[in-house]
C-alpha positions in Angstrom: 5.6 -15.4 22.4 2.9 -18.2 22.9 2.7 -21.6 22.1 0.1 -22.8 19.4 -0.8 -25.8 17.8 -2.0 -25.3 14.1 -3.0 -28.7 12.5 -0.7 -30.9 14.7 2.5 -28.6 14.4 3.3 -26.5 17.0 4.4 -22.6 16.6 5.0 -19.5 18.4 3.3 -16.3 17.8 3.6 -12.8 19.4 0.6 -12.4 22.4 -2.1 -10.4 20.3 -2.1 -12.0 17.3 -5.3 -12.8 15.7 -6.0 -16.6 15.5 -6.7 -15.9 11.6 -3.6 -14.2 11.1 -1.5 -16.9 13.2 -2.7 -19.6 10.8 -2.2 -17.5 7.6 1.4 -17.3 9.2 1.4 -20.9 9.4 0.4 -21.3 5.6 -3.1 -22.4 6.3 -5.5 -20.5 4.5 -8.7 -19.8 6.4 -11.5 -18.1 4.1 -13.3 -15.1 5.3 -15.9 -12.2 4.2 -16.4 -10.1 6.9 -12.6 -10.2 8.4 -10.0 -7.0 7.1 -7.1 -6.9 8.6 -7.2 -3.2 8.9 -11.0 -3.1 10.3 -12.1 -4.3 13.7 -13.7 -8.1 13.6 -17.5 -8.4 14.0 -17.4 -12.0 13.5 -20.8 -11.9 11.4 -20.1 -14.0 8.3 -19.1 -17.0 10.1 -16.7 -18.4 6.8 -13.8 -18.5 9.2 -15.2 -21.2 11.5 -12.3 -23.5 12.7 -12.2 -26.3 15.2 -10.7 -25.2 18.6 -9.2 -26.8 21.4 -7.3 -26.0 24.7 -4.8 -27.9 27.0 -6.6 -30.5 29.5 -6.3 -29.5 33.4 -5.3 -31.7 35.7 -6.3 -31.8 39.6 -3.3 -29.5 40.0 -4.8 -26.8 37.3 -1.6 -27.7 35.5 -1.7 -29.0 31.5 -1.6 -32.5 31.2 1.2 -33.5 29.1 1.1 -36.3 26.8 4.2 -38.6 25.9 5.6 -36.4 23.3 5.8 -33.7 26.2 3.2 -31.5 24.6 -0.2 -30.5 26.7 -3.2 -32.8 25.7 -5.9 -31.1 23.7 -9.5 -31.0 25.0 -11.5 -30.3 21.8 -14.4 -27.6 22.2 -17.7 -29.7 20.4 -18.6 -26.7 18.4 -16.7 -24.5 15.9 -15.5 -21.2 16.8 -14.8 -18.2 14.7 -11.0 -17.2 14.0 -11.1 -14.1 13.0 -12.1 -12.2 16.6 -10.1 -14.4 18.6 -6.5 -14.1 19.8 -4.0 -17.0 20.3 -3.7 -18.1 23.7 -1.1 -20.2 25.5 -1.7 -24.2 24.6 -4.4 -23.4 22.4 -4.8 -26.0 19.3 -6.6 -25.3 16.0 -7.7 -27.4 13.5 -8.5 -25.6 10.0 -9.6 -28.7 7.6 -11.3 -31.2 10.1 -14.6 -32.8 8.7 -16.5 -30.6 11.0 -14.7 -27.7 9.6 -15.4 -28.5 6.1 -19.1 -29.2 6.6 -19.1 -25.9 8.5 -17.9 -24.1 5.1 -20.3 -26.0 3.2 -22.9 -25.1 5.2 -22.2 -21.2 5.6 -21.4 -21.1 1.7 -25.2 -22.7 1.3 -26.9 -20.1 3.2 -25.1 -17.1 1.5 -26.3 -18.4 -2.0 -29.9 -19.2 -1.1 -30.7 -15.5 -2.3 -27.8 -14.8 -4.4 -28.2 -13.7 -8.0 -26.9 -16.0 -10.8 -25.6 -13.1 -12.3 -21.4 -13.8 -12.6 -21.3 -13.1 -16.3 -22.6 -9.5 -16.1 -21.2 -8.8 -12.5 -18.2 -6.1 -12.6 -16.7 -8.3 -9.5 -15.8 -11.5 -11.5 -12.4 -12.3 -11.8 -11.9 -11.0 -8.1 -15.0 -12.2 -6.3 -14.4 -13.9 -2.9 -17.9 -15.5 -3.4 -17.3 -17.0 -6.8 -13.7 -18.6 -5.4 -15.4 -19.9 -2.4 -18.1 -21.3 -3.7 -16.2 -23.6 -6.0 -13.9 -24.5 -3.1 -16.6 -25.0 -0.4 -19.9 -24.8 -2.2 -22.1 -27.5 -3.3 -22.4 -28.2 -7.2 -26.3 -28.0 -6.7 -28.8 -26.0 -4.7 -31.4 -27.6 -2.1 -33.1 -24.3 -2.2 -36.6 -24.5 -4.0 -38.4 -21.4 -2.8 -38.5 -18.2 -4.5 -35.3 -16.1 -3.9 -35.9 -12.6 -2.1 -35.0 -9.9 -4.7 -33.5 -7.1 -3.6 -33.1 -3.4 -5.2 -30.4 -3.1 -8.1 -28.3 0.0 -9.4 -28.5 2.1 -6.5 -26.6 5.1 -6.3 -25.0 5.7 -2.7 -23.3 8.5 -3.8 -21.8 10.0 -6.9 -19.1 7.4 -6.9 -20.5 4.1 -5.9 -23.3 1.9 -6.8 -24.9 -0.7 -5.1 -26.1 -4.0 -5.9 -28.1 -4.8 -2.9 -29.1 -8.6 -4.2 -25.2 -9.3 -4.0 -24.5 -8.3 -0.6 -23.4 -11.1 1.8 -23.7 -8.2 4.8 -20.1 -8.7 5.9 -20.4 -5.0 7.2 -16.9 -3.9 5.7 -18.2 -0.9 4.2 -20.1 0.1 7.0 -16.9 -0.7 9.6 -14.5 1.3 6.8 -16.6 4.3 6.8 -16.8 4.6 10.1 -13.2 3.7 11.3 -11.1 4.6 8.6 -13.1 7.5 6.9 -14.4 8.9 10.1 -17.9 9.2 8.2 -20.2 7.1 9.5 -22.6 7.2 6.8 -23.5 3.6 6.1 -25.6 0.8 8.0 -28.1 -1.9 7.8 -31.7 -1.6 7.3 -34.6 -4.0 7.4 -34.3 -7.7 9.1 -33.8 -11.2 7.9 -33.4 -12.1 4.4 -34.5 -8.5 3.6 -31.6 -6.9 5.4 -29.5 -4.5 3.1 -27.0 -1.6 3.6 -28.0 2.1 3.2 -27.1 5.6 3.8 -28.4 7.0 7.1 -31.2 9.3 6.2 -30.6 12.7 4.4 -27.1 11.4 3.7 -25.0 10.3 0.6 -21.8 8.4 0.4 -19.7 11.4 -0.9 -16.9 11.0 1.1 -13.2 11.4 -0.5 -12.7 7.8 0.3 -16.1 6.2 -0.7 -14.5 4.1 -3.4 -12.1 2.1 -0.9 -15.6 0.5 -0.2 -15.6 -1.0 -3.7 -12.0 -2.1 -3.0 -12.8 -4.2 0.3 -16.3 -5.5 -0.9 -15.7 -9.1 -1.3 -18.6 -9.4 -3.7 -20.2 -7.4 -6.5 -22.3 -5.5 -4.3 -20.4 -2.4 -4.4 -19.1 -1.4 -7.4 -17.4 2.1 -9.0 -19.6 4.2 -11.0 -16.4 5.1 -13.2 -15.4 1.3 -14.1 -19.0 -0.2 -14.1 -19.3 -2.4 -17.2 -16.0 -1.0 -18.6 -13.7 -3.8 -18.6 -13.1 -7.4 -17.6 -10.5 -7.2 -14.9 -8.3 -10.3 -16.3 -7.9 -8.1 -19.8 -6.3 -5.8 -17.7 -2.3 -5.3 -17.0 -1.7 -4.3 -13.9 1.2 -2.0 -13.3 2.7 -1.6 -9.9 3.6 2.4 -9.2 3.2 5.4 -7.4 0.8 8.0 -7.1 1.7 11.6 -8.1 -1.1 13.9 -6.5 0.5 14.6 -3.5 3.7 14.3 -1.5 2.7 10.9 0.5 3.2 8.9 -2.6 0.5 6.0 -2.2 1.1 2.7 -3.5 -1.2 1.9 -6.5 -1.8 -0.3 -9.4 -2.6 0.9 -12.8 -5.2 -1.3 -14.7 -4.5 -0.5 -18.6 -5.3 -2.4 -21.9 -4.1 -1.3 -25.6 -2.5 1.5 -23.8 -5.6 2.6 -22.2 -6.1 3.4 -18.4 -9.6 1.8 -16.8 -8.8 2.2 -13.1 -6.2 2.8 -10.4 -6.7 0.9 -7.3 -4.3 1.3 -4.1 -1.6 -1.4 -3.2 -0.4 -2.4 0.1 2.4 -0.6 1.6 2.1 -0.4 5.5 4.9 2.2 5.5 3.1 4.7 3.4 -0.7 4.5 2.7 -1.6 1.0 4.0 -4.4 -0.5 1.9 -6.2 2.8 1.2 -6.6 5.7 -1.6 -8.4 8.9 -1.8 -11.1 9.0 -4.7 -9.6 12.2 -6.0 -6.4 10.5 -6.5 -7.8 7.1 -8.3 -9.7 9.5 -10.5 -7.3 11.9 -11.5 -5.9 9.9 -15.0 -8.3 10.6 -17.6 -6.3 13.6 -18.3 -3.5 11.3 -19.7 -5.9 10.4 -22.8 -6.9 13.9 -23.6 -7.4 14.5 -27.5 -5.4 17.6 -26.8 -2.0 15.7 -25.4 1.0 17.5 -27.2 2.1 14.5 -29.6 4.8 16.8 -31.9 7.5 19.2 -31.2 6.7 22.6 -32.4 8.4 25.7 -33.3 5.9 29.0 -32.9 3.1 26.4 -32.9 4.2 24.7 -36.2 5.1 20.9 -35.9 8.7 19.8 -36.3 10.8 17.0 -36.0 12.6 16.3 -32.9 16.3 17.0 -34.2 15.0 20.6 -35.6 13.7 21.3 -32.2 16.5 20.6 -30.1 18.8 22.3 -32.6 16.7 25.4 -32.5 15.9 25.5 -28.5 20.0 24.9 -28.3 20.5 28.1 -30.6 18.1 30.2 -28.6 20.0 28.9 -25.3 23.5 29.9 -27.0 22.4 33.2 -28.2 21.7 34.6 -24.4 24.2 35.2 -21.6 23.6 33.0 -18.8 22.3 35.5 -16.7 19.7 36.4 -19.1 17.9 32.5 -18.8 15.8 31.1 -16.0 14.1 27.5 -15.4 11.1 26.8 -13.6 11.2 22.9 -13.1 8.5 20.8 -11.5 8.4 19.3 -8.0 6.3 16.4 -9.7 9.4 15.4 -12.2 11.5 12.2 -10.7 14.7 12.4 -9.4 16.2 11.3 -12.6 14.5 14.4 -14.4 15.6 16.9 -11.9 19.1 15.6 -11.6 19.7 15.9 -15.4 17.7 19.6 -15.3 20.2 20.5 -12.5 23.2 19.3 -15.0 21.3 21.5 -18.0 21.2 24.6 -15.2 25.0 23.8 -14.8 25.9 23.8 -18.4 24.1 27.2 -19.2 25.7 28.6 -15.9 22.0 29.4 -14.3 22.7 30.8 -11.0 20.6 29.1 -8.0 18.2 32.3 -7.7 16.9 31.7 -11.2 16.0 28.3 -10.7 12.9 27.1 -8.5 9.8 24.7 -8.6 6.0 25.9 -8.2 4.7 24.8 -4.6 1.6 23.3 -4.3 0.0 23.2 -0.8 -3.3 22.6 0.3 -5.3 21.6 3.6 -4.4 18.0 4.7 -7.3 16.0 5.5 -5.6 14.0 8.4 -5.6 10.5 6.8 -3.7 10.5 3.6 -3.7 13.5 1.9 -0.9 16.0 3.4 -0.2 19.4 2.9 2.2 19.2 0.2 0.7 18.4 -3.0 3.7 18.0 -4.8 5.0 14.2 -5.3 8.7 15.1 -5.2 9.4 18.2 -3.3 12.1 16.3 -1.1 13.7 15.1 -4.1 14.0 18.7 -5.8 15.3 20.0 -2.5 17.6 17.3 -2.3 18.9 17.5 -5.6 19.5 21.5 -5.8 16.6 22.2 -8.1 14.1 23.8 -5.5 15.1 27.0 -3.2 15.2 26.1 0.4 11.6 27.2 0.8 10.2 26.1 -2.7 8.9 29.1 -4.6 10.8 31.6 -2.7 12.9 32.4 -6.2 9.9 32.7 -8.0 9.3 36.9 -7.4 12.7 37.1 -8.4 12.3 35.3 -11.7 8.8 37.0 -12.5 10.7 40.4 -11.7 13.3 39.6 -14.3 11.0 38.4 -17.0 9.1 42.0 -16.0 12.1 44.1 -16.2 13.7 42.6 -19.3 16.5 41.2 -17.3 15.4 37.4 -18.2 15.5 37.0 -21.9 14.9 33.1 -22.2 12.6 30.8 -19.9 12.9 27.2 -19.5 9.6 25.9 -18.3 8.0 22.8 -17.0 5.2 24.4 -15.5 2.6 26.8 -16.5 4.8 30.0 -15.7 1.3 32.2 -15.4 0.9 30.2 -12.0 4.5 31.6 -10.9 3.7 35.2 -10.9 3.9 36.1 -14.6 1.1 37.3 -16.9 0.9 36.3 -20.6 1.7 39.5 -21.6 4.9 39.5 -19.7 5.8 36.3 -21.1 4.9 37.0 -25.0 8.2 39.5 -24.9 10.6 36.3 -24.1 11.9 33.2 -25.9 10.0 30.6 -24.1 11.1 26.5 -24.3 8.2 24.7 -22.8 8.5 20.9 -22.0 4.8 19.7 -21.2 2.0 17.8 -21.9 -1.0 19.7 -22.2 -1.9 23.0 -23.8 -1.9 25.8 -21.0 -1.3 29.7 -21.0 2.2 29.1 -21.2 2.7 26.6 -24.0 0.6 28.7 -26.4 3.3 31.2 -26.1 6.3 28.9 -26.7 8.9 29.6 -29.0 10.0 25.9 -28.7 7.4 23.1 -27.5 8.8 20.0 -26.5 6.2 17.2 -25.9 6.9 15.1 -22.8 5.9 11.9 -20.7 3.0 11.8 -18.1 3.9 10.0 -14.9 2.0 6.9 -15.8 4.2 6.9 -19.0 7.5 6.9 -17.5 10.2 5.2 -15.1 12.3 6.6 -12.5 12.2 7.3 -8.5 10.6 9.9 -6.4 11.1 10.8 -2.5 8.2 11.4 -0.4 7.3 13.5 2.5 8.8 10.9 4.8 12.2 10.6 3.1 11.2 7.2 1.4 12.5 6.6 -2.0 9.9 5.0 -4.4 9.8 3.7 -7.8 7.3 4.7 -10.4 6.7 2.1 -13.4 5.6 2.7 -17.0 2.1 1.5 -17.5 1.2 2.8 -20.8 3.3 4.2 -23.7 3.3 8.0 -24.5 1.4 9.2 -27.3 3.4 9.5 -31.1 6.7 11.3 -30.3 6.3 12.4 -26.9 9.6 11.7 -24.9 10.7 11.4 -21.2 11.7 14.6 -19.6 15.2 13.1 -19.1 15.6 12.6 -22.9 14.6 16.0 -23.9 17.0 17.4 -21.2 19.7 15.0 -22.1 19.6 16.0 -25.8 19.4 19.7 -25.1 22.7 19.1 -22.9 24.0 17.4 -25.6 23.4 20.4 -28.0 24.8 22.6 -25.9 28.1 20.5 -25.7 27.4 18.7 -22.6 27.3 14.9 -21.8 25.9 12.5 -24.4 26.6 9.5 -22.3 23.2 8.9 -20.5 21.6 6.2 -22.5 19.2 4.8 -20.2 17.4 5.8 -17.1 19.6 3.4 -15.0 22.6 5.2 -16.0 21.0 8.4 -14.9 20.4 7.2 -11.7 23.9 5.6 -11.4 25.3 9.2 -12.2 23.2 10.7 -9.6 24.0 8.3 -7.0 27.7 8.7 -7.7 27.2 12.7 -6.8 24.5 12.3 -3.9 25.4 10.2 -0.7 21.6 9.5 0.0 21.4 7.4 -3.3 24.8 5.3 -2.7 24.5 1.8 -3.1 20.9 2.0 -4.6 19.7 1.4 -8.2 16.1 1.4 -9.3 15.7 -2.5 -9.4 17.0 -2.3 -5.3 14.6 0.2 -4.6 11.8 -2.4 -5.1 8.4 -2.6 -4.9 7.6 -1.1 -1.9 10.6 1.5 -1.7 13.3 2.4 0.8 14.0 5.0 3.5 16.6 7.1 2.9 19.0 9.1 5.4 18.3 12.6 4.6 20.3 15.5 5.5 18.9 18.0 8.3 18.2 20.6 5.7 15.9 18.3 3.6 14.5 17.0 6.9 13.3 20.2 8.0 11.6 20.8 4.5 9.9 17.4 5.1 8.7 18.2 8.2 7.2 21.5 7.2 5.6 19.3 4.5 3.8 17.2 6.7 
């Protein structure tokens, strides 16, 4: 630990701490544009200038100690950048001295010389560091009388990112991100002086699956999302902290919505999961939630009915068949609570383990954030006994049972045609389908029960690293669609099982009582960043395979 004086107060920080971070920890915010804690520090915006001092040294090369027992400080006459400087023993910092204030005003004046006054139409308005710092550190008027340099606008750097070059402050965050994190060194500076701007290298475009992260870290409105551009003012958005369900990592995200419509998804910082990044494919995969063909009403043989009738008919179908002729295909994208109630239903129906499984989804990991497992809760499905020890290994047996006529009723949370069965084979059995969008299986459903999408429900998931995380409702489900656990509970009640589950919290409490991994936890105790679980050896092995 090193002793550092910040605005007259001596504090201790670990060796290697960036000076700008040390000041932040001391509740002394230093403005910055180029600095980002997850990237290298180039020190090129100069907004983080501070006054720096070091201990005065005596003839014996030891610090001169003052009456207070602390080293006397010799102040460097010129300002120093704090982003590329590590703390040192005896170092002293002034973060708000007259010299520092004058430097910040000077930097702001230079940054705004050629900047356009287009805040009213800028997508970054409401989230713009340049706007905020110009109010706090800038001047009320400009001394610049010459013509401003006009740079190109509306440049498509790639399929998802649009550049307004005249707003760029040359912080190089986007350049460093693409090189250091996305491993795609595609951006750089071109031209010189006031005409300098960012551009893609010759014969290249910004088409990386992580390109939209450059929009997130751009401190001004230079880089904008082509999908979100001019769609909605950010101060109108309701922001909901939740979890991405496109793969087993469970990246932490924020869903921005207004009037029950989702407009954008952005990453949320969690250094134990995704840091502050998110793949483009994941953040843009939400529009199906608002699709016009969403299931909104229960159906029996494609005819709309009320919920009471649909549940009653589904229960009669299940009661009319022996347990040996019933199978269930759950989903490894369901929440723990939904999987738990699905398991209760399977117990109520005496469905043997070999007639219960989930559809595995795998792909090539990208080495950054996307793992091989493309299901969001494979670990939870295994832990709660809904998945086979090798997810999907029971599906061939279920398909053979459908083919041979041994299985006469199939409860589906997935498209069964992706599980080794044909539409012709499925047409010969009774199908109870719980889903959100039409597919080959839902078209054949005896009973169709409309459920909620992931942004419309609450619950918990376990990622491939054994971290229990919470998803929250961002928007309401359409019309009469309901949560999966509520649908399963009503089926369970109609079959003579429990009817005491009135909330998702009660489901979690019952689940925690039966599974020691959740003991002492609740949805509220999981918190925004999740908690690590102690998993059994079998589940841990599955977890390693998913990685």
